[in-house]
C-alpha positions as CSV (number, residue, x, y, z in Angstrom):
1,M,0.0,0.0,0.0
2,T,1.3,3.5,-0.9
3,T,0.9,6.4,1.4
4,K,0.6,9.9,-0.1
5,L,2.4,12.9,1.4
6,T,1.7,16.5,0.1
7,T,3.9,19.4,1.2
8,F,3.6,23.1,0.4
9,I,6.9,25.1,0.6
10,V,6.2,28.8,1.0
11,G,8.0,32.0,1.9
12,P,9.4,35.3,0.6
13,P,11.3,35.5,-2.7
14,R,15.0,34.4,-2.8
15,T,15.0,32.3,0.4
16,G,15.8,28.9,-1.1
17,K,12.4,27.3,-1.5
18,T,13.2,25.9,-5.0
19,C,16.6,24.7,-3.9
20,I,15.0,22.8,-1.0
21,S,12.3,21.4,-3.3
22,N,15.0,20.2,-5.8
23,H,16.9,18.6,-2.9
24,L,13.9,16.7,-1.6
25,A,13.1,15.4,-5.2
26,E,16.8,14.6,-5.7
27,L,16.9,16.9,-8.7
28,S,19.8,19.2,-7.6
29,E,22.4,17.7,-9.9
30,S,20.2,17.2,-13.0
31,L,19.2,20.9,-12.8
32,G,22.8,22.1,-12.6
33,G,22.8,22.7,-8.9
34,A,21.7,26.1,-7.6
35,G,24.9,27.3,-6.1
36,A,25.9,30.8,-4.9
37,G,27.1,31.6,-8.4
38,S,24.0,30.4,-10.3
39,A,21.7,32.7,-12.1
40,Y,18.4,33.4,-10.2
41,H,15.2,32.3,-11.9
42,P,12.1,33.0,-9.8
43,T,9.4,30.4,-9.7
44,Q,6.3,31.6,-11.6
45,G,3.1,30.6,-9.6
46,V,3.7,27.1,-8.4
47,R,5.9,24.2,-9.4
48,I,4.7,20.7,-8.4
49,L,7.3,17.9,-8.0
50,E,6.1,14.3,-7.7
51,F,8.4,11.4,-6.7
52,D,8.3,8.2,-4.7
53,R,10.3,7.2,-1.7
54,A,10.7,4.0,0.3
55,I,10.9,4.8,4.0
56,P,11.7,2.3,6.7
57,V,9.0,2.1,9.4
58,N,9.2,-0.6,12.1
59,G,11.6,-2.7,10.1
60,K,9.5,-2.6,6.9
61,Q,9.7,-0.4,3.8
62,V,6.7,1.8,3.3
63,E,6.2,3.3,-0.2
64,V,5.4,7.1,0.0
65,A,4.1,9.0,-3.0
66,C,5.4,12.5,-2.4
67,E,4.0,15.7,-3.9
68,V,6.0,18.9,-3.2
69,W,4.4,22.3,-4.1
70,D,7.3,24.8,-4.7
71,C,5.3,28.1,-4.3
72,S,6.4,31.4,-5.7
73,G,7.3,34.1,-3.1
74,D,6.3,36.8,-5.6
75,S,3.4,38.8,-4.3
76,R,2.1,39.1,-7.9
77,C,1.5,35.3,-8.0
78,V,-1.2,33.4,-6.1
79,S,0.4,32.5,-2.8
80,V,-0.5,29.3,-0.9
81,A,0.4,31.1,2.3
82,Y,-2.9,33.0,1.8
83,C,-4.9,30.1,0.5
84,E,-8.0,31.1,2.4
85,K,-8.4,33.9,-0.1
86,S,-7.7,31.8,-3.2
87,K,-9.3,29.0,-5.1
88,W,-6.6,26.7,-3.6
89,A,-8.3,26.7,-0.2
90,E,-10.0,23.4,-0.9
91,R,-6.7,21.8,-2.1
92,A,-5.0,23.1,1.1
93,L,-7.2,20.9,3.2
94,C,-5.4,17.9,1.7
95,V,-1.9,19.1,2.7
96,H,0.0,17.0,5.2
97,T,2.9,19.4,5.8
98,N,3.9,23.0,5.3
99,M,7.4,24.3,5.2
100,I,7.6,28.1,5.7
101,I,11.1,29.2,4.6
102,D,12.3,32.6,5.8
103,S,15.4,34.7,5.9
104,K,16.8,37.2,8.3
105,H,16.3,39.7,5.5
106,H,12.5,39.2,5.4
107,G,10.4,39.8,8.5
108,R,7.0,39.0,6.9
109,Y,6.4,35.5,8.4
């Protein structure tokens, strides 16, 4: 039996949300790795990454279907952080985890 895990990653622009999303999905190397010298390309709206993981639980491997929503921090895009005001409110009820990424340079969250 496969378990599903949905995670929203939200926060202000330029705080590493996409880098964390890529790391979770093990895409860092295939995307060229977003290092300090890499060009910045802001996420437009939301980017959904889907991948499977086998996680050991009580000595058994449990299959987990992961869905990571890498949400733009741009105020011009629909933000999941304010999903009660958006059409995503119904979808947000199905979320299992939220990661709010912040920086000492942003005091909004």
